[in-house]
N, CA, C and O atoms as a printed pandas DataFrame, in Angstrom:
     atom_number atom_name residue_name chain_id  residue_number  x_coord  y_coord  z_coord
0              1         N          MET        A               1   48.107    2.144  140.306
1              2        CA          MET        A               1   48.033    1.015  139.427
2              3         C          MET        A               1   47.639   -0.206  140.250
3              4         O          MET        A               1   48.158   -0.425  141.344
4              5         N          ASN        A               2   46.718   -0.994  139.711
5              6        CA          ASN        A               2   46.263   -2.209  140.377
6              7         C          ASN        A               2   46.525   -3.414  139.478
7              8         O          ASN        A               2   46.131   -3.427  138.312
8              9         N          ILE        A               3   47.189   -4.420  140.029
9             10        CA          ILE        A               3   47.406   -5.670  139.313
10            11         C          ILE        A               3   46.115   -6.480  139.391
11            12         O          ILE        A               3   45.528   -6.620  140.464
12            13         N          LEU        A               4   45.681   -7.008  138.263
13            14        CA          LEU        A               4   44.447   -7.779  138.198
14            15         C          LEU        A               4   44.790   -9.264  138.206
15            16         O          LEU        A               4   45.393   -9.777  137.264
16            17         N          GLN        A               5   44.399   -9.952  139.281
17            18        CA          GLN        A               5   44.694  -11.369  139.451
18            19         C          GLN        A               5   43.407  -12.075  139.877
19            20         O          GLN        A               5   43.016  -11.990  141.041
20            21         N          PRO        A               6   42.744  -12.769  138.951
21            22        CA          PRO        A               6   41.494  -13.449  139.308
22            23         C          PRO        A               6   41.695  -14.436  140.461
23            24         O          PRO        A               6   42.714  -15.124  140.522
24            25         N          PRO        A               7   40.730  -14.505  141.366
25            26        CA          PRO        A               7   40.831  -15.435  142.499
26            27         C          PRO        A               7   40.974  -16.876  142.012
27            28         O          PRO        A               7   40.286  -17.316  141.090
28            29         N          GLY        A               8   41.880  -17.586  142.654
29            30        CA          GLY        A               8   42.065  -18.994  142.331
30            31         C          GLY        A               8   43.012  -19.263  141.174
31            32         O          GLY        A               8   43.369  -20.416  140.934
32            33         N          TRP        A               9   43.427  -18.236  140.456
33            34        CA          TRP        A               9   44.367  -18.428  139.335
34            35         C          TRP        A               9   45.783  -18.568  139.877
35            36         O          TRP        A               9   46.134  -17.952  140.884
36            37         N          ALA        A              10   46.594  -19.381  139.203
37            38        CA          ALA        A              10   48.006  -19.480  139.546
38            39         C          ALA        A              10   48.683  -18.136  139.282
39            40         O          ALA        A              10   48.349  -17.431  138.330
40            41         N          GLN        A              11   49.638  -17.799  140.145
41            42        CA          GLN        A              11   50.371  -16.537  139.995
42            43         C          GLN        A              11   51.261  -16.615  138.755
43            44         O          GLN        A              11   52.064  -17.541  138.652
44            45         N          PRO        A              12   51.148  -15.673  137.805
45            46        CA          PRO        A              12   52.013  -15.693  136.628
46            47         C          PRO        A              12   53.460  -15.376  137.006
47            48         O          PRO        A              12   53.721  -14.723  138.016
48            49         N          LYS        A              13   54.389  -15.845  136.183
49            50        CA          LYS        A              13   55.816  -15.602  136.440
50            51         C          LYS        A              13   56.346  -14.630  135.398
51            52         O          LYS        A              13   56.403  -14.957  134.213
52            53         N          GLY        A              14   56.732  -13.437  135.834
53            54        CA          GLY        A              14   57.353  -12.476  134.939
54            55         C          GLY        A              14   56.397  -11.558  134.218
55            56         O          GLY        A              14   56.826  -10.791  133.355
56            57         N          TYR        A              15   55.115  -11.605  134.538
57            58        CA          TYR        A              15   54.134  -10.715  133.918
58            59         C          TYR        A              15   52.889  -10.673  134.799
59            60         O          TYR        A              15   52.775  -11.436  135.759
60            61         N          ALA        A              16   51.965   -9.786  134.474
61            62        CA          ALA        A              16   50.678   -9.710  135.160
62            63         C          ALA        A              16   49.593  -10.134  134.182
63            64         O          ALA        A              16   49.717   -9.919  132.976
64            65         N          ASN        A              17   48.530  -10.736  134.701
65            66        CA          ASN        A              17   47.395  -11.080  133.845
66            67         C          ASN        A              17   46.677   -9.830  133.365
67            68         O          ASN        A              17   46.125   -9.813  132.265
68            69         N          GLY        A              18   46.682   -8.797  134.174
69            70        CA          GLY        A              18   46.053   -7.542  133.794
70            71         C          GLY        A              18   46.465   -6.432  134.739
71            72         O          GLY        A              18   46.935   -6.687  135.848
72            73         N          VAL        A              19   46.285   -5.195  134.290
73            74        CA          VAL        A              19   46.639   -4.020  135.074
74            75         C          VAL        A              19   45.560   -2.969  134.851
75            76         O          VAL        A              19   45.142   -2.733  133.718
76            77         N          ALA        A              20   45.111   -2.338  135.934
77            78        CA          ALA        A              20   44.195   -1.201  135.835
78            79         C          ALA        A              20   44.940    0.032  136.338
79            80         O          ALA        A              20   45.588   -0.013  137.383
80            81         N          ALA        A              21   44.847    1.137  135.589
81            82        CA          ALA        A              21   45.573    2.356  135.962
82            83         C          ALA        A              21   44.814    3.574  135.447
83            84         O          ALA        A              21   44.007    3.479  134.522
84            85         N          ARG        A              22   45.090    4.710  136.062
85            86        CA          ARG        A              22   44.486    5.974  135.647
86            87         C          ARG        A              22   45.572    7.036  135.604
87            88         O          ARG        A              22   46.396    7.125  136.515
88            89         N          GLY        A              23   45.577    7.848  134.539
89            90        CA          GLY        A              23   46.564    8.906  134.437
90            91         C          GLY        A              23   46.896    9.227  132.996
91            92         O          GLY        A              23   46.095    8.982  132.095
92            93         N          THR        A              24   48.098    9.784  132.779
93            94        CA          THR        A              24   48.568   10.145  131.450
94            95         C          THR        A              24   49.139    8.923  130.760
95            96         O          THR        A              24   50.027    8.259  131.296
96            97         N          LEU        A              25   48.633    8.623  129.572
97            98        CA          LEU        A              25   49.105    7.470  128.820
98            99         C          LEU        A              25   50.408    7.803  128.095
99           100         O          LEU        A              25   50.560    8.881  127.521
100          101         N          VAL        A              26   51.341    6.856  128.134
101          102        CA          VAL        A              26   52.624    6.980  127.444
102          103         C          VAL        A              26   52.757    5.755  126.539
103          104         O          VAL        A              26   52.673    4.620  127.009
104          105         N          PHE        A              27   52.961    5.985  125.260
105          106        CA          PHE        A              27   53.078    4.893  124.292
106          107         C          PHE        A              27   54.498    4.876  123.749
107          108         O          PHE        A              27   54.972    5.863  123.185
108          109         N          VAL        A              28   55.172    3.742  123.927
109          110        CA          VAL        A              28   56.535    3.581  123.422
110          111         C          VAL        A              28   56.450    2.710  122.180
111          112         O          VAL        A              28   56.051    1.547  122.245
112          113         N          GLY        A              29   56.832    3.292  121.046
113          114        CA          GLY        A              29   56.845    2.541  119.798
114          115         C          GLY        A              29   57.846    1.405  119.862
115          116         O          GLY        A              29   58.726    1.398  120.723
116          117         N          GLY        A              30   57.720    0.455  118.967
117          118        CA          GLY        A              30   58.581   -0.721  118.956
118          119         C          GLY        A              30   60.063   -0.363  118.984
119          120         O          GLY        A              30   60.568    0.330  118.101
120          121         N          GLN        A              31   60.747   -0.849  120.015
121          122        CA          GLN        A              31   62.185   -0.638  120.167
122          123         C          GLN        A              31   62.899   -1.945  119.851
123          124         O          GLN        A              31   62.400   -3.027  120.158
124          125         N          ILE        A              32   64.070   -1.835  119.237
125          126        CA          ILE        A              32   64.863   -3.012  118.904
126          127         C          ILE        A              32   66.235   -2.905  119.546
127          128         O          ILE        A              32   66.526   -1.928  120.237
128          129         N          GLY        A              33   67.077   -3.905  119.321
129          130        CA          GLY        A              33   68.347   -4.023  120.023
130          131         C          GLY        A              33   69.514   -3.261  119.461
131          132         O          GLY        A              33   70.650   -3.729  119.542
132          133         N          TRP        A              34   69.266   -2.088  118.886
133          134        CA          TRP        A              34   70.390   -1.241  118.484
134          135         C          TRP        A              34   70.502   -0.077  119.456
135          136         O          TRP        A              34   69.581    0.199  120.224
136          137         N          ASN        A              35   71.653    0.607  119.412
137          138        CA          ASN        A              35   71.877    1.721  120.332
138          139         C          ASN        A              35   71.248    2.997  119.783
139          140         O          ASN        A              35   70.594    2.974  118.741
140          141         N          GLY        A              36   71.447    4.099  120.482
141          142        CA          GLY        A              36   70.853    5.373  120.093
142          143         C          GLY        A              36   71.302    5.891  118.734
143          144         O          GLY        A              36   70.629    6.729  118.134
144          145         N          ALA        A              37   72.436    5.397  118.247
145          146        CA          ALA        A              37   72.937    5.777  116.918
146          147         C          ALA        A              37   72.419    4.816  115.846
147          148         O          ALA        A              37   72.837    4.882  114.690
148          149         N          GLN        A              38   71.508    3.923  116.238
149          150        CA          GLN        A              38   70.922    2.918  115.351
150          151         C          GLN        A              38   71.969    1.953  114.805
151          152         O          GLN        A              38   71.971    1.599  113.626
152          153         N          VAL        A              39   72.869    1.536  115.718
153          154        CA          VAL        A              39   73.921    0.581  115.386
154          155         C          VAL        A              39   73.760   -0.634  116.296
155          156         O          VAL        A              39   73.650   -0.493  117.514
156          157         N          PHE        A              40   73.746   -1.826  115.704
157          158        CA          PHE        A              40   73.719   -3.058  116.485
158          159         C          PHE        A              40   75.126   -3.336  117.001
159          160         O          PHE        A              40   76.081   -3.371  116.225
160          161         N          GLU        A              41   75.251   -3.534  118.305
161          162        CA          GLU        A              41   76.545   -3.857  118.899
162          163         C          GLU        A              41   76.725   -5.363  119.053
163          164         O          GLU        A              41   77.828   -5.828  119.340
164          165         N          SER        A              42   75.640   -6.135  118.863
165          166        CA          SER        A              42   75.705   -7.582  119.020
166          167         C          SER        A              42   74.573   -8.230  118.237
167          168         O          SER        A              42   73.528   -7.620  118.007
168          169         N          ASP        A              43   74.797   -9.479  117.832
169          170        CA          ASP        A              43   73.747  -10.282  117.222
170          171         C          ASP        A              43   73.209  -11.322  118.198
171          172         O          ASP        A              43   72.369  -12.143  117.831
172          173         N          ASP        A              44   73.690  -11.290  119.444
173          174        CA          ASP        A              44   73.218  -12.216  120.467
174          175         C          ASP        A              44   71.838  -11.798  120.962
175          176         O          ASP        A              44   71.597  -10.617  121.212
176          177         N          PHE        A              45   70.942  -12.757  121.103
177          178        CA          PHE        A              45   69.569  -12.487  121.517
178          179         C          PHE        A              45   69.494  -11.786  122.879
179          180         O          PHE        A              45   68.735  -10.830  123.038
180          181         N          ILE        A              46   70.260  -12.245  123.842
181          182        CA          ILE        A              46   70.210  -11.651  125.183
182          183         C          ILE        A              46   70.778  -10.232  125.156
183          184         O          ILE        A              46   70.213   -9.328  125.771
184          185         N          ASP        A              47   71.888  -10.032  124.450
185          186        CA          ASP        A              47   72.453   -8.683  124.340
186          187         C          ASP        A              47   71.460   -7.733  123.674
187          188         O          ASP        A              47   71.294   -6.597  124.116
188          189         N          GLN        A              48   70.805   -8.194  122.617
189          190        CA          GLN        A              48   69.809   -7.342  121.952
190          191         C          GLN        A              48   68.619   -7.076  122.858
191          192         O          GLN        A              48   68.060   -5.980  122.839
192          193         N          THR        A              49   68.224   -8.068  123.653
193          194        CA          THR        A              49   67.112   -7.850  124.588
194          195         C          THR        A              49   67.480   -6.790  125.616
195          196         O          THR        A              49   66.677   -5.904  125.909
196          197         N          ARG        A              50   68.698   -6.875  126.168
197          198        CA          ARG        A              50   69.158   -5.872  127.139
198          199         C          ARG        A              50   69.102   -4.469  126.518
199          200         O          ARG        A              50   68.582   -3.538  127.133
200          201         N          GLN        A              51   69.634   -4.322  125.308
201          202        CA          GLN        A              51   69.641   -3.017  124.647
202          203         C          GLN        A              51   68.211   -2.552  124.362
203          204         O          GLN        A              51   67.897   -1.374  124.536
204          205         N          THR        A              52   67.354   -3.460  123.931
205          206        CA          THR        A              52   65.961   -3.109  123.651
206          207         C          THR        A              52   65.277   -2.593  124.908
207          208         O          THR        A              52   64.584   -1.576  124.865
208          209         N          LEU        A              53   65.467   -3.283  126.022
209          210        CA          LEU        A              53   64.862   -2.847  127.291
210          211         C          LEU        A              53   65.432   -1.498  127.731
211          212         O          LEU        A              53   64.695   -0.658  128.245
212          213         N          MET        A              54   66.727   -1.282  127.537
213          214        CA          MET        A              54   67.312    0.020  127.880
214          215         C          MET        A              54   66.720    1.110  126.997
215          216         O          MET        A              54   66.484    2.226  127.461
216          217         N          ASN        A              55   66.481    0.797  125.735
217          218        CA          ASN        A              55   65.858    1.771  124.837
218          219         C          ASN        A              55   64.449    2.119  125.308
219          220         O          ASN        A              55   64.068    3.290  125.322
220          221         N          VAL        A              56   63.677    1.107  125.694
221          222        CA          VAL        A              56   62.323    1.347  126.221
222          223         C          VAL        A              56   62.413    2.245  127.454
223          224         O          VAL        A              56   61.674    3.223  127.572
224          225         N          ARG        A              57   63.310    1.913  128.356
225          226        CA          ARG        A              57   63.472    2.691  129.589
226          227         C          ARG        A              57   63.843    4.142  129.274
227          228         O          ARG        A              57   63.351    5.062  129.928
228          229         N          ASP        A              58   64.704    4.351  128.281
229          230        CA          ASP        A              58   65.114    5.713  127.912
230          231         C          ASP        A              58   63.951    6.513  127.333
231          232         O          ASP        A              58   63.813    7.702  127.621
232          233         N          VAL        A              59   63.118    5.874  126.522
233          234        CA          VAL        A              59   61.960    6.578  125.956
234          235         C          VAL        A              59   60.966    6.901  127.073
235          236         O          VAL        A              59   60.418    8.003  127.109
236          237         N          LEU        A              60   60.728    5.962  127.975
237          238        CA          LEU        A              60   59.841    6.237  129.113
238          239         C          LEU        A              60   60.328    7.452  129.896
239          240         O          LEU        A              60   59.526    8.289  130.310
240          241         N          ALA        A              61   61.636    7.548  130.098
241          242        CA          ALA        A              61   62.200    8.653  130.875
242          243         C          ALA        A              61   61.899   10.003  130.239
243          244         O          ALA        A              61   61.778   11.001  130.948
244          245         N          CYS        A              62   61.775   10.053  128.912
245          246        CA          CYS        A              62   61.444   11.317  128.228
246          247         C          CYS        A              62   60.083   11.847  128.659
247          248         O          CYS        A              62   59.826   13.047  128.564
248          249         N          ALA        A              63   59.207   10.958  129.132
249          250        CA          ALA        A              63   57.877   11.368  129.598
250          251         C          ALA        A              63   57.823   11.492  131.119
251          252         O          ALA        A              63   56.757   11.720  131.690
252          253         N          GLY        A              64   58.977   11.340  131.773
253          254        CA          GLY        A              64   58.994   11.367  133.236
254          255         C          GLY        A              64   58.516   10.063  133.836
255          256         O          GLY        A              64   58.147   10.015  135.009
256          257         N          ALA        A              65   58.521    9.011  133.047
257          258        CA          ALA        A              65   58.051    7.702  133.496
258          259         C          ALA        A              65   59.233    6.757  133.668
259          260         O          ALA        A              65   60.349    7.035  133.229
260          261         N          GLY        A              66   58.958    5.648  134.309
261          262        CA          GLY        A              66   59.958    4.605  134.482
262          263         C          GLY        A              66   59.300    3.245  134.341
263          264         O          GLY        A              66   58.097    3.166  134.091
264          265         N          PRO        A              67   60.058    2.184  134.497
265          266        CA          PRO        A              67   59.501    0.842  134.375
266          267         C          PRO        A              67   58.314    0.586  135.305
267          268         O          PRO        A              67   57.432   -0.211  134.985
268          269         N          GLU        A              68   58.295    1.254  136.439
269          270        CA          GLU        A              68   57.182    1.066  137.384
270          271         C          GLU        A              68   55.860    1.584  136.844
271          272         O          GLU        A              68   54.811    1.277  137.410
272          273         N          HIS        A              69   55.878    2.356  135.774
273          274        CA          HIS        A              69   54.654    2.897  135.179
274          275         C          HIS        A              69   54.131    2.046  134.019
275          276         O          HIS        A              69   53.059    2.328  133.484
276          277         N          MET        A              70   54.872    1.012  133.626
277          278        CA          MET        A              70   54.441    0.163  132.512
278          279         C          MET        A              70   53.186   -0.609  132.895
279          280         O          MET        A              70   53.092   -1.165  133.989
280          281         N          VAL        A              71   52.232   -0.633  131.982
281          282        CA          VAL        A              71   51.030   -1.437  132.202
282          283         C          VAL        A              71   50.891   -2.543  131.161
283          284         O          VAL        A              71   50.154   -3.505  131.374
284          285         N          ARG        A              72   51.593   -2.411  130.042
285          286        CA          ARG        A              72   51.504   -3.418  128.982
286          287         C          ARG        A              72   52.784   -3.443  128.165
287          288         O          ARG        A              72   53.338   -2.403  127.810
288          289         N          MET        A              73   53.243   -4.666  127.872
289          290        CA          MET        A              73   54.401   -4.870  126.988
290          291         C          MET        A              73   54.003   -5.890  125.931
291          292         O          MET        A              73   53.330   -6.879  126.222
292          293         N          THR        A              74   54.427   -5.634  124.712
293          294        CA          THR        A              74   54.290   -6.630  123.656
294          295         C          THR        A              74   55.679   -6.903  123.112
295          296         O          THR        A              74   56.374   -5.992  122.660
296          297         N          TRP        A              75   56.073   -8.163  123.159
297          298        CA          TRP        A              75   57.377   -8.607  122.668
298          299         C          TRP        A              75   57.159   -9.340  121.355
299          300         O          TRP        A              75   56.270  -10.184  121.241
300          301         N          TYR        A              76   57.976   -9.011  120.369
301          302        CA          TYR        A              76   57.991   -9.720  119.091
302          303         C          TYR        A              76   59.369  -10.355  118.969
303          304         O          TYR        A              76   60.381   -9.655  118.984
304          305         N          VAL        A              77   59.413  -11.674  118.850
305          306        CA          VAL        A              77   60.687  -12.381  118.734
306          307         C          VAL        A              77   60.687  -13.191  117.448
307          308         O          VAL        A              77   59.639  -13.640  116.985
308          309         N          ILE        A              78   61.874  -13.374  116.874
309          310        CA          ILE        A              78   61.942  -14.126  115.622
310          311         C          ILE        A              78   62.204  -15.614  115.854
311          312         O          ILE        A              78   62.131  -16.405  114.913
312          313         N          ASP        A              79   62.510  -16.007  117.102
313          314        CA          ASP        A              79   62.793  -17.416  117.381
314          315         C          ASP        A              79   62.217  -17.801  118.741
315          316         O          ASP        A              79   62.817  -17.539  119.784
316          317         N          ARG        A              80   61.060  -18.417  118.708
317          318        CA          ARG        A              80   60.379  -18.831  119.938
318          319         C          ARG        A              80   61.232  -19.817  120.732
319          320         O          ARG        A              80   61.271  -19.750  121.960
320          321         N          ASP        A              81   61.915  -20.729  120.042
321          322        CA          ASP        A              81   62.736  -21.723  120.735
322          323         C          ASP        A              81   63.888  -21.065  121.490
323          324         O          ASP        A              81   64.199  -21.458  122.614
324          325         N          GLU        A              82   64.526  -20.059  120.872
325          326        CA          GLU        A              82   65.596  -19.353  121.580
326          327         C          GLU        A              82   65.033  -18.607  122.780
327          328         O          GLU        A              82   65.636  -18.625  123.854
328          329         N          TYR        A              83   63.888  -17.951  122.617
329          330        CA          TYR        A              83   63.238  -17.256  123.732
330          331         C          TYR        A              83   62.992  -18.228  124.887
331          332         O          TYR        A              83   63.390  -17.960  126.021
332          333         N          ASN        A              84   62.344  -19.345  124.602
333          334        CA          ASN        A              84   62.021  -20.312  125.656
334          335         C          ASN        A              84   63.271  -20.970  126.231
335          336         O          ASN        A              84   63.313  -21.276  127.422
336          337         N          GLY        A              85   64.284  -21.190  125.407
337          338        CA          GLY        A              85   65.501  -21.832  125.871
338          339         C          GLY        A              85   66.393  -20.947  126.717
339          340         O          GLY        A              85   67.299  -21.432  127.394
340          341         N          ARG        A              86   66.137  -19.652  126.679
341          342        CA          ARG        A              86   67.002  -18.704  127.404
342          343         C          ARG        A              86   66.214  -17.883  128.426
343          344         O          ARG        A              86   66.595  -16.760  128.756
344          345         N          LEU        A              87   65.113  -18.452  128.922
345          346        CA          LEU        A              87   64.257  -17.720  129.861
346          347         C          LEU        A              87   64.987  -17.275  131.125
347          348         O          LEU        A              87   64.745  -16.174  131.620
348          349         N          ARG        A              88   65.869  -18.105  131.648
349          350        CA          ARG        A              88   66.598  -17.727  132.868
350          351         C          ARG        A              88   67.441  -16.476  132.611
351          352         O          ARG        A              88   67.436  -15.544  133.415
352          353         N          GLU        A              89   68.164  -16.459  131.485
353          354        CA          GLU        A              89   68.976  -15.289  131.124
354          355         C          GLU        A              89   68.091  -14.076  130.866
355          356         O          GLU        A              89   68.422  -12.960  131.268
356          357         N          LEU        A              90   66.963  -14.300  130.193
357          358        CA          LEU        A              90   66.029  -13.196  129.926
358          359         C          LEU        A              90   65.532  -12.584  131.226
359          360         O          LEU        A              90   65.471  -11.362  131.362
360          361         N          GLY        A              91   65.176  -13.440  132.182
361          362        CA          GLY        A              91   64.694  -12.943  133.474
362          363         C          GLY        A              91   65.734  -12.100  134.179
363          364         O          GLY        A              91   65.415  -11.060  134.755
364          365         N          THR        A              92   66.977  -12.547  134.135
365          366        CA          THR        A              92   68.067  -11.802  134.771
366          367         C          THR        A              92   68.232  -10.428  134.122
367          368         O          THR        A              92   68.304   -9.413  134.815
368          369         N          VAL        A              93   68.290  -10.403  132.796
369          370        CA          VAL        A              93   68.460   -9.139  132.072
370          371         C          VAL        A              93   67.260   -8.224  132.312
371          372         O          VAL        A              93   67.425   -7.023  132.526
372          373         N          TYR        A              94   66.063   -8.790  132.276
373          374        CA          TYR        A              94   64.858   -7.987  132.495
374          375         C          TYR        A              94   64.924   -7.299  133.865
375          376         O          TYR        A              94   64.713   -6.090  133.961
376          377         N          ARG        A              95   65.212   -8.060  134.914
377          378        CA          ARG        A              95   65.252   -7.483  136.263
378          379         C          ARG        A              95   66.379   -6.457  136.408
379          380         O          ARG        A              95   66.225   -5.466  137.122
380          381         N          GLU        A              96   67.528   -6.693  135.724
381          382        CA          GLU        A              96   68.628   -5.718  135.771
382          383         C          GLU        A              96   68.199   -4.371  135.205
383          384         O          GLU        A              96   68.560   -3.327  135.749
384          385         N          VAL        A              97   67.434   -4.383  134.123
385          386        CA          VAL        A              97   67.065   -3.141  133.439
386          387         C          VAL        A              97   65.740   -2.580  133.945
387          388         O          VAL        A              97   65.624   -1.373  134.157
388          389         N          MET        A              98   64.744   -3.434  134.140
389          390        CA          MET        A              98   63.394   -2.983  134.477
390          391         C          MET        A              98   63.024   -3.178  135.940
391          392         O          MET        A              98   61.962   -2.726  136.369
392          393         N          GLY        A              99   63.866   -3.833  136.703
393          394        CA          GLY        A              99   63.535   -4.104  138.100
394          395         C          GLY        A              99   62.441   -5.153  138.191
395          396         O          GLY        A              99   62.252   -5.955  137.277
396          397         N          LYS        A             100   61.741   -5.136  139.280
397          398        CA          LYS        A             100   60.664   -6.111  139.499
398          399         C          LYS        A             100   59.319   -5.484  139.149
399          400         O          LYS        A             100   58.398   -5.449  139.965
400          401         N          ASN        A             101   59.230   -4.997  137.933
401          402        CA          ASN        A             101   58.009   -4.392  137.401
402          403         C          ASN        A             101   57.506   -5.288  136.279
403          404         O          ASN        A             101   58.141   -5.396  135.230
404          405         N          PHE        A             102   56.371   -5.925  136.502
405          406        CA          PHE        A             102   55.876   -6.934  135.574
406          407         C          PHE        A             102   54.473   -6.571  135.095
407          408         O          PHE        A             102   53.486   -6.930  135.738
408          409         N          PRO        A             103   54.376   -5.856  133.959
409          410        CA          PRO        A             103   53.069   -5.466  133.425
410          411         C          PRO        A             103   52.385   -6.638  132.720
411          412         O          PRO        A             103   52.943   -7.731  132.626
412          413         N          ALA        A             104   51.184   -6.397  132.232
413          414        CA          ALA        A             104   50.548   -7.366  131.347
414          415         C          ALA        A             104   51.445   -7.507  130.126
415          416         O          ALA        A             104   51.944   -6.511  129.602
416          417         N          MET        A             105   51.654   -8.742  129.668
417          418        CA          MET        A             105   52.621   -8.953  128.598
418          419         C          MET        A             105   52.119   -9.973  127.605
419          420         O          MET        A             105   51.456  -10.946  127.963
420          421         N          THR        A             106   52.451   -9.731  126.346
421          422        CA          THR        A             106   52.209  -10.672  125.266
422          423         C          THR        A             106   53.526  -10.869  124.538
423          424         O          THR        A             106   54.270   -9.911  124.324
424          425         N          CYS        A             107   53.821  -12.112  124.154
425          426        CA          CYS        A             107   55.021  -12.413  123.371
426          427         C          CYS        A             107   54.581  -13.167  122.125
427          428         O          CYS        A             107   53.855  -14.158  122.208
428          429         N          ILE        A             108   55.029  -12.687  120.970
429          430        CA          ILE        A             108   54.600  -13.234  119.692
430          431         C          ILE        A             108   55.832  -13.582  118.863
431          432         O          ILE        A             108   56.756  -12.777  118.748
432          433         N          GLU        A             109   55.842  -14.787  118.286
433          434        CA          GLU        A             109   56.900  -15.139  117.338
434          435         C          GLU        A             109   56.490  -14.619  115.968
435          436         O          GLU        A             109   55.367  -14.840  115.514
436          437         N          VAL        A             110   57.424  -13.920  115.314
437          438        CA          VAL        A             110   57.162  -13.355  113.987
438          439         C          VAL        A             110   58.194  -13.897  112.997
439          440         O          VAL        A             110   59.270  -14.347  113.390
440          441         N          ALA        A             111   57.854  -13.848  111.724
441          442        CA          ALA        A             111   58.750  -14.353  110.686
442          443         C          ALA        A             111   59.980  -13.464  110.521
443          444         O          ALA        A             111   61.035  -13.938  110.100
444          445         N          GLY        A             112   59.854  -12.202  110.843
445          446        CA          GLY        A             112   60.972  -11.287  110.727
446          447         C          GLY        A             112   60.579   -9.911  111.210
447          448         O          GLY        A             112   59.397   -9.610  111.380
448          449         N          LEU        A             113   61.580   -9.077  111.431
449          450        CA          LEU        A             113   61.368   -7.692  111.831
450          451         C          LEU        A             113   61.912   -6.795  110.729
451          452         O          LEU        A             113   62.627   -7.270  109.847
452          453         N          MET        A             114   61.592   -5.525  110.763
453          454        CA          MET        A             114   61.950   -4.616  109.678
454          455         C          MET        A             114   63.460   -4.470  109.509
455          456         O          MET        A             114   63.937   -4.314  108.385
456          457         N          GLU        A             115   64.218   -4.518  110.599
457          458        CA          GLU        A             115   65.677   -4.465  110.522
458          459         C          GLU        A             115   66.195   -5.900  110.498
459          460         O          GLU        A             115   65.903   -6.680  111.404
460          461         N          ASP        A             116   66.955   -6.249  109.475
461          462        CA          ASP        A             116   67.402   -7.630  109.278
462          463         C          ASP        A             116   68.108   -8.235  110.487
463          464         O          ASP        A             116   67.921   -9.417  110.777
464          465         N          ARG        A             117   68.911   -7.453  111.193
465          466        CA          ARG        A             117   69.683   -7.995  112.316
466          467         C          ARG        A             117   68.890   -8.061  113.613
467          468         O          ARG        A             117   69.344   -8.671  114.581
468          469         N          ALA        A             118   67.719   -7.446  113.649
469          470        CA          ALA        A             118   66.923   -7.413  114.880
470          471         C          ALA        A             118   66.365   -8.798  115.199
471          472         O          ALA        A             118   65.814   -9.481  114.335
472          473         N          LYS        A             119   66.522   -9.189  116.458
473          474        CA          LYS        A             119   65.992  -10.468  116.928
474          475         C          LYS        A             119   64.801  -10.293  117.843
475          476         O          LYS        A             119   64.097  -11.257  118.144
476          477         N          ILE        A             120   64.567   -9.055  118.292
477          478        CA          ILE        A             120   63.478   -8.769  119.219
478          479         C          ILE        A             120   63.026   -7.329  119.022
479          480         O          ILE        A             120   63.827   -6.450  118.706
480          481         N          GLU        A             121   61.737   -7.103  119.213
481          482        CA          GLU        A             121   61.171   -5.759  119.223
482          483         C          GLU        A             121   60.162   -5.717  120.357
483          484         O          GLU        A             121   59.384   -6.653  120.540
484          485         N          ILE        A             122   60.173   -4.629  121.119
485          486        CA          ILE        A             122   59.270   -4.493  122.267
486          487         C          ILE        A             122   58.578   -3.144  122.191
487          488         O          ILE        A             122   59.216   -2.113  121.978
488          489         N          GLU        A             123   57.246   -3.166  122.371
489          490        CA          GLU        A             123   56.491   -1.923  122.522
490          491         C          GLU        A             123   55.837   -1.928  123.898
491          492         O          GLU        A             123   55.531   -2.983  124.453
492          493         N          VAL        A             124   55.627   -0.726  124.440
493          494        CA          VAL        A             124   55.158   -0.577  125.810
494          495         C          VAL        A             124   54.090    0.498  125.895
495          496         O          VAL        A             124   54.144    1.508  125.193
496          497         N          THR        A             125   53.126    0.267  126.759
497          498        CA          THR        A             125   52.187    1.297  127.185
498          499         C          THR        A             125   52.425    1.502  128.678
499          500         O          THR        A             125   52.503    0.540  129.442
500          501         N          ALA        A             126   52.539    2.758  129.082
501          502        CA          ALA        A             126   52.729    3.100  130.481
502          503         C          ALA        A             126   51.683    4.131  130.863
503          504         O          ALA        A             126   51.096    4.784  130.000
504          505         N          VAL        A             127   51.454    4.271  132.161
505          506        CA          VAL        A             127   50.511    5.258  132.681
506          507         C          VAL        A             127   51.159    6.003  133.834
507          508         O          VAL        A             127   51.537    5.409  134.844
508          509         N          LEU        A             128   51.283    7.324  133.665
509          510        CA          LEU        A             128   51.739    8.182  134.770
510          511         C          LEU        A             128   50.514    8.542  135.597
511          512         O          LEU        A             128   49.565    9.116  135.062
512          513         N          PRO        A             129   50.509    8.221  136.887
513          514        CA          PRO        A             129   49.326    8.480  137.702
514          515         C          PRO        A             129   48.967    9.959  137.744
515          516         O          PRO        A             129   49.834   10.829  137.655
516          517         N          ASP        A             130   47.671   10.226  137.882
517          518        CA          ASP        A             130   47.208   11.602  138.063
518          519         C          ASP        A             130   47.830   12.184  139.324
519          520         O          ASP        A             130   48.037   11.480  140.313
520          521         N          ALA        A             131   48.127   13.485  139.276
521          522        CA          ALA        A             131   48.746   14.146  140.435
522          523         C          ALA        A             131   47.787   14.244  141.598
523          524         O          ALA        A             131   48.146   14.772  142.651
């Protein structure tokens, strides 16, 4: 996997501008902040983000992949102000669950998610390198 960073651009914080990779593609459908039994344990944004990231990590593991194989993440949040206001906490939780793996990322504020209590949804594309 190669991180794509145009010459002269400022280094992004917490994501990559682009990633080039070759191998088996792994697509993780949108994960939200409930547990494996589809039960929300918290309505707190950071707690739901932690659970969502753990869910992504668990699905990646089913393909023999891990956070280091992620090439793209799309985050859907229902409150942009809460996201921006809690960036320090988000960074801490992200590194706890995903380590220092920062794929290309997009974050979009949406009016709502399919589950009423969900505050965040994340989908991921990963690439397992060719053997």
